[in-house]
C-alpha positions as CSV (number, residue, x, y, z in Angstrom):
1,X,12.6,-8.6,-6.7
2,X,14.1,-7.8,-3.2
3,X,16.8,-8.7,-0.7
4,X,17.6,-5.4,0.2
5,X,16.8,-5.8,3.8
6,X,16.9,-8.6,6.4
7,X,13.6,-10.6,6.9
8,X,11.6,-9.8,9.8
9,X,9.7,-12.1,12.4
10,X,6.4,-9.9,11.7
11,X,4.9,-7.1,9.9
12,X,6.5,-4.5,12.4
13,X,10.0,-6.0,12.3
14,X,10.0,-5.8,8.5
15,X,9.0,-2.0,8.7
16,X,11.9,-1.3,11.1
17,X,14.2,-3.1,8.7
18,X,12.9,-0.9,5.7
19,X,13.4,2.2,7.9
20,X,17.0,1.2,9.0
21,X,17.9,0.9,5.4
22,X,16.2,4.2,4.5
23,X,13.7,2.6,2.3
24,X,10.8,4.1,4.5
25,X,11.8,7.7,5.2
26,X,8.3,9.4,6.2
27,X,6.1,9.1,8.9
28,X,2.8,8.7,6.7
29,X,4.3,5.8,4.6
30,X,5.6,4.1,8.0
31,X,2.0,4.3,9.2
32,X,0.3,3.0,6.4
33,X,2.8,-0.1,6.3
34,X,2.3,-0.8,9.7
35,X,-1.3,-0.6,9.5
36,X,-1.7,-3.3,6.9
37,X,-0.3,-6.7,7.6
38,X,1.4,-7.9,4.4
39,X,0.8,-11.6,5.4
40,X,-2.9,-10.8,5.0
41,X,-2.3,-10.6,1.2
42,X,-0.8,-13.9,1.0
43,X,-2.4,-17.4,0.5
44,X,-2.2,-19.2,3.8
45,X,0.2,-21.9,2.7
46,X,2.6,-19.3,1.9
47,X,2.3,-16.8,4.8
48,X,5.8,-17.7,6.3
49,X,7.2,-15.7,3.5
50,X,5.4,-12.7,3.8
51,X,8.1,-10.9,6.0
52,X,11.0,-11.5,3.5
53,X,12.0,-8.8,1.5
54,X,11.2,-10.7,-1.6
55,X,8.5,-10.7,-4.5
56,X,6.0,-13.5,-4.2
57,X,4.2,-15.0,-7.4
58,X,1.6,-17.9,-7.4
59,X,-0.5,-18.2,-10.5
60,X,-1.6,-14.9,-11.4
61,X,-1.3,-13.5,-8.0
62,X,2.0,-11.5,-7.5
63,X,3.4,-9.0,-4.9
64,X,6.5,-7.0,-5.4
65,X,9.1,-6.7,-2.8
66,X,8.6,-4.6,0.2
67,X,11.7,-2.3,-0.7
68,X,10.2,-1.6,-4.0
69,X,6.8,-0.7,-2.6
70,X,8.2,1.4,-0.1
71,X,10.3,3.5,-2.8
72,X,7.0,3.7,-4.7
73,X,5.0,5.0,-1.7
74,X,7.7,7.6,-0.9
75,X,8.1,8.7,-4.6
76,X,4.2,9.2,-4.9
77,X,4.3,11.9,-2.3
78,X,0.6,11.2,-1.1
79,X,-1.7,13.5,0.4
80,X,-5.0,13.5,1.6
81,X,-8.0,13.9,-0.9
82,X,-5.6,13.1,-4.0
83,X,-6.8,10.7,-6.8
84,X,-4.8,7.5,-7.5
85,X,-4.6,5.3,-10.3
86,X,-2.9,1.8,-9.9
87,X,-2.1,0.2,-13.2
88,X,-1.6,-3.6,-12.6
89,X,-3.2,-3.4,-9.2
90,X,-2.7,-7.0,-8.3
91,X,-3.9,-7.9,-4.7
92,X,-4.6,-4.5,-3.8
93,X,-2.1,-4.4,-0.9
94,X,-0.5,-1.1,-2.3
95,X,-4.0,0.4,-3.2
96,X,-5.0,-0.2,0.3
97,X,-1.9,1.2,1.9
98,X,-2.5,4.2,-0.3
99,X,-6.3,4.6,0.7
100,X,-5.2,4.9,4.3
101,X,-3.5,8.4,3.3
102,X,-6.0,9.5,0.6
103,X,-8.6,9.5,3.2
104,X,-12.3,9.7,2.6
105,X,-12.3,12.2,0.1
106,X,-9.9,10.9,-2.5
107,X,-9.9,8.6,-5.3
108,X,-8.7,5.3,-5.4
109,X,-9.0,3.2,-8.8
110,X,-7.1,0.0,-9.9
111,X,-6.9,-1.7,-13.1
112,X,-6.0,-5.5,-13.2
113,X,-5.7,-7.7,-16.2
114,X,-6.8,-11.0,-14.7
115,X,-10.2,-11.5,-13.5
116,X,-9.0,-13.8,-10.9
117,X,-6.7,-11.5,-9.5
118,X,-9.5,-8.8,-9.5
119,X,-11.7,-11.1,-7.4
120,X,-8.9,-11.9,-5.0
121,X,-8.4,-8.3,-4.5
122,X,-11.9,-7.6,-3.7
123,X,-12.0,-10.4,-1.2
124,X,-8.8,-9.2,0.4
125,X,-10.3,-5.5,0.7
126,X,-13.4,-6.9,2.3
127,X,-11.4,-9.0,4.8
128,X,-9.5,-5.8,5.8
129,X,-12.7,-3.5,6.1
130,X,-14.5,-6.1,8.2
131,X,-11.7,-7.2,10.5
132,X,-8.8,-4.6,10.8
133,X,-8.7,-2.1,13.7
134,X,-6.7,-0.1,11.0
135,X,-9.8,0.8,9.2
136,X,-11.2,2.8,12.5
137,X,-7.8,4.4,13.0
138,X,-7.5,6.0,9.7
139,X,-10.0,7.7,7.5
140,X,-10.2,5.1,4.4
141,X,-10.3,5.8,0.7
142,X,-11.6,2.4,-0.3
143,X,-10.2,1.1,-3.7
144,X,-12.4,0.2,-6.7
145,X,-10.9,-2.5,-9.1
146,X,-11.6,-3.0,-12.7
147,X,-10.5,-5.8,-14.9
148,X,-8.9,-4.9,-18.3
149,X,-5.6,-3.9,-20.0
150,X,-4.3,-0.8,-18.7
151,X,-3.1,0.2,-22.3
152,X,-6.7,0.3,-23.2
153,X,-8.2,2.7,-20.9
154,X,-10.9,4.8,-22.5
155,X,-9.5,8.3,-23.8
156,X,-12.3,10.1,-22.1
157,X,-11.5,9.1,-18.6
158,X,-10.5,11.5,-15.9
159,X,-7.0,12.3,-15.3
160,X,-5.1,11.4,-11.9
161,X,-3.1,13.2,-9.4
162,X,-0.9,10.0,-8.8
163,X,-0.4,7.1,-11.2
164,X,1.6,3.9,-10.5
165,X,2.3,1.2,-13.1
166,X,3.5,-2.1,-11.8
167,X,4.8,-3.6,-14.9
168,X,7.8,-2.5,-17.1
169,X,6.9,0.3,-19.5
170,X,8.2,0.4,-23.0
171,X,9.5,3.7,-24.3
172,X,6.7,3.9,-26.8
173,X,4.1,3.9,-24.1
174,X,5.7,6.7,-22.1
175,X,3.5,9.4,-23.7
176,X,0.2,7.4,-22.9
177,X,1.2,7.1,-19.3
178,X,1.8,10.7,-19.2
179,X,-1.5,11.4,-20.7
180,X,-3.3,9.8,-17.5
181,X,-1.6,12.6,-15.1
182,X,-3.1,16.0,-14.2
183,X,-0.7,18.9,-14.1
184,X,1.2,18.8,-10.8
185,X,0.6,15.0,-10.9
186,X,3.3,12.4,-10.3
187,X,3.8,9.1,-12.1
188,X,5.9,6.1,-10.9
189,X,6.8,3.5,-13.3
190,X,9.5,0.9,-14.4
191,X,10.9,2.6,-17.4
192,X,14.0,1.2,-19.4
193,X,15.0,-0.8,-16.3
194,X,14.7,2.3,-13.8
195,X,12.0,2.9,-11.4
196,X,11.2,6.5,-12.6
197,X,9.4,9.3,-11.1
198,X,8.0,11.8,-13.6
199,X,6.2,15.2,-12.4
200,X,4.0,16.9,-14.9
201,X,5.1,20.6,-14.1
202,X,2.8,22.1,-17.0
203,X,0.7,21.1,-19.9
204,X,3.7,19.9,-22.0
205,X,6.5,20.3,-19.1
206,X,7.8,17.2,-17.2
207,X,10.7,16.5,-14.6
208,X,11.9,13.0,-14.6
209,X,14.3,11.4,-12.0
210,X,15.5,7.9,-11.9
211,X,15.1,6.4,-8.5
212,X,16.1,2.7,-8.5
213,X,17.6,0.0,-11.0
214,X,14.9,-2.7,-11.3
215,X,13.8,-5.4,-13.8
216,X,10.1,-6.0,-14.3
217,X,8.2,-8.0,-16.7
218,X,6.8,-5.9,-19.5
219,X,3.3,-4.6,-19.8
220,X,1.2,-7.4,-21.7
221,X,0.1,-5.8,-25.0
222,X,-3.5,-5.7,-25.8
223,X,-5.0,-8.3,-28.2
224,X,-7.2,-7.0,-30.9
225,X,-10.7,-8.1,-31.5
226,X,-12.0,-9.5,-34.6
227,X,-13.2,-6.4,-35.5
228,X,-10.0,-4.6,-35.1
229,X,-11.1,-2.3,-32.2
230,X,-9.6,-2.5,-28.8
231,X,-11.6,-3.6,-25.5
232,X,-11.8,0.0,-23.8
233,X,-11.4,0.0,-20.2
234,X,-13.8,2.2,-18.6
235,X,-12.9,3.6,-14.9
236,X,-15.4,4.4,-12.3
237,X,-17.2,7.7,-12.8
238,X,-16.4,10.3,-9.8
239,X,-18.5,9.3,-6.8
240,X,-21.0,11.8,-5.4
241,X,-21.4,10.9,-1.6
242,X,-24.9,10.9,-0.1
243,X,-25.6,13.1,2.8
244,X,-26.0,10.4,5.2
245,X,-22.6,9.0,4.1
246,X,-21.1,12.7,4.9
247,X,-22.7,12.5,8.1
248,X,-21.3,9.3,9.0
249,X,-17.6,10.7,8.0
250,X,-18.1,13.6,10.1
251,X,-19.4,11.6,13.3
252,X,-16.7,9.5,13.2
253,X,-14.1,12.3,12.8
254,X,-15.8,14.0,15.9
255,X,-15.4,11.0,18.1
256,X,-11.8,10.6,16.9
257,X,-11.1,14.3,17.9
258,X,-12.7,13.8,21.3
259,X,-10.6,10.5,21.9
260,X,-7.4,12.7,21.1
261,X,-8.5,15.4,23.3
262,X,-9.1,13.0,26.4
263,X,-5.7,11.6,25.5
264,X,-4.0,15.2,25.5
265,X,-5.8,16.1,28.8
266,X,-4.8,13.0,30.6
267,X,-8.4,11.6,30.8
268,X,-7.3,7.9,30.1
269,X,-8.5,7.9,26.8
270,X,-5.1,7.1,25.1
271,X,-5.0,4.1,23.0
272,X,-3.0,1.2,24.5
273,X,-0.4,0.1,21.9
274,X,1.0,-3.2,21.6
275,X,4.6,-3.3,23.1
276,X,7.2,-4.2,20.5
277,X,10.1,-6.4,21.5
278,X,13.6,-5.2,21.0
279,X,15.0,-6.2,17.6
280,X,18.3,-8.5,18.1
281,X,19.8,-8.0,14.8
282,X,20.2,-5.5,12.0
283,X,21.7,-6.3,8.8
284,X,22.3,-4.4,5.5
285,X,23.4,-6.1,2.4
286,X,23.4,-5.6,-1.2
287,X,20.1,-6.0,-2.9
288,X,19.6,-9.1,-5.1
289,X,16.6,-8.1,-7.2
290,X,14.4,-11.0,-8.5
291,X,11.1,-10.6,-10.4
292,X,9.0,-13.5,-10.9
293,X,6.3,-12.9,-13.5
294,X,4.8,-14.9,-16.5
295,X,6.9,-18.0,-15.5
296,X,10.1,-16.1,-16.1
297,X,12.8,-14.9,-13.6
298,X,14.3,-11.6,-14.4
299,X,17.2,-10.7,-12.2
300,X,19.6,-7.8,-11.6
301,X,22.0,-6.9,-8.8
302,X,21.9,-3.2,-7.4
303,X,22.9,-1.5,-4.1
304,X,20.7,-0.5,-1.2
305,X,20.0,3.1,-1.0
306,X,21.8,3.1,2.5
307,X,24.4,0.5,1.9
308,X,26.9,0.6,4.8
309,X,29.6,-2.2,4.8
310,X,30.4,-1.2,8.3
311,X,27.2,-2.5,9.5
312,X,27.4,-5.9,7.8
313,X,26.2,-8.9,10.1
314,X,25.8,-6.3,13.0
315,X,24.2,-8.3,16.0
316,X,23.1,-6.6,19.4
317,X,24.3,-8.3,22.3
318,X,21.2,-9.4,24.5
319,X,21.0,-7.4,27.7
320,X,21.1,-9.4,31.0
321,X,17.5,-10.0,32.2
322,X,16.1,-9.1,29.0
323,X,14.5,-12.2,28.0
324,X,10.6,-11.7,27.7
325,X,8.2,-13.8,29.8
326,X,5.4,-15.4,27.9
327,X,3.1,-12.6,28.6
328,X,5.6,-10.1,27.3
329,X,6.0,-12.1,24.0
330,X,1.9,-12.2,23.5
331,X,0.9,-8.8,24.6
332,X,-2.7,-7.9,24.7
333,X,-4.2,-6.2,21.3
334,X,-4.6,-2.6,21.5
335,X,-8.0,-1.3,22.2
336,X,-10.3,-0.1,19.4
337,X,-11.1,3.3,21.2
338,X,-13.4,4.6,18.2
339,X,-15.5,1.4,18.2
340,X,-16.0,1.7,22.2
341,X,-17.0,5.2,21.9
342,X,-19.7,4.4,19.2
343,X,-20.9,1.5,21.1
344,X,-21.3,3.8,24.1
345,X,-23.3,6.6,22.5
346,X,-27.1,6.8,23.4
347,X,-28.0,5.9,19.7
348,X,-30.2,3.1,18.2
349,X,-28.2,-0.2,17.7
350,X,-28.8,0.0,13.7
351,X,-27.3,3.5,13.9
352,X,-24.2,2.2,15.8
353,X,-23.8,-0.4,13.4
354,X,-24.0,2.0,10.5
355,X,-21.4,4.3,12.0
356,X,-19.1,1.1,12.3
357,X,-19.8,0.1,8.8
358,X,-21.4,-3.0,10.0
359,X,-18.0,-4.4,10.7
360,X,-17.9,-7.8,12.4
361,X,-15.0,-7.2,14.7
């Protein structure tokens, strides 16, 4: 599914295109998309396709198109401290972006049907935590992934503030999906060929909004055991943080505040951000949606939310003398100020490592 916006040369340019087409509309969602490089969730031999607005599938591994994830993130209306359940969590790409917004006191759970994909998601999560500077720039709610069929969640599980399902939901399963939601919560799922947002306004009151025409492969129906009973999926219990962990969160937050105060007072502590080169081309076109799931192709044609035929094929003329030098084309990476500050504290090395979550980078 995808094709709503032009391909980008890198992750930032892809996000620029999604903003231009009004798929990304809020600052929180934009920050989350920029913080996690979509290519990191691709297999190495397919990375060149990461910045196209297209779905990708290889074996059981699947990523939806960026325009779909954008609409989902905007519709969920995420806030720090909320609980989130991702049904069909796949590579963990969406769950990790959500975790950047939920913060350290949120809940972030995912259910994935295929054990190999669950393992893949855990590997990608570990790589993000160990190597990405975004982990230090945000307060992260680490996702927890379990394997199982999301239609077999144990009836005694907790309800969630936000729920997303990444496969087509039959009308007969709508009430089941709603039962996973707290009062005041938001459920986003493909329902009857429409990406649908359902808000629970009371114990038995709902508001429904159709967001976008989509075509998803349906949820896999659970098989029955020989005994006739289903294999219930048990989600992680509520986690109680240790005093040591709470102290680490508080210290990191205090260091970040000090960095912001230094930057505001002109103390030279402002982070160096990577300069972004001027985009040369902006194109908007009709969306060709294509879903690759379970060895079948489902296709439909819909319009981009901000379709404007007057901008078709718009090219910006390069300005005289604008060609970047090799140094400008490969700018220095930004400084991880939190890491520098922690390493400069008069503390034992093991404690510094703990404050940095024992990260390699």
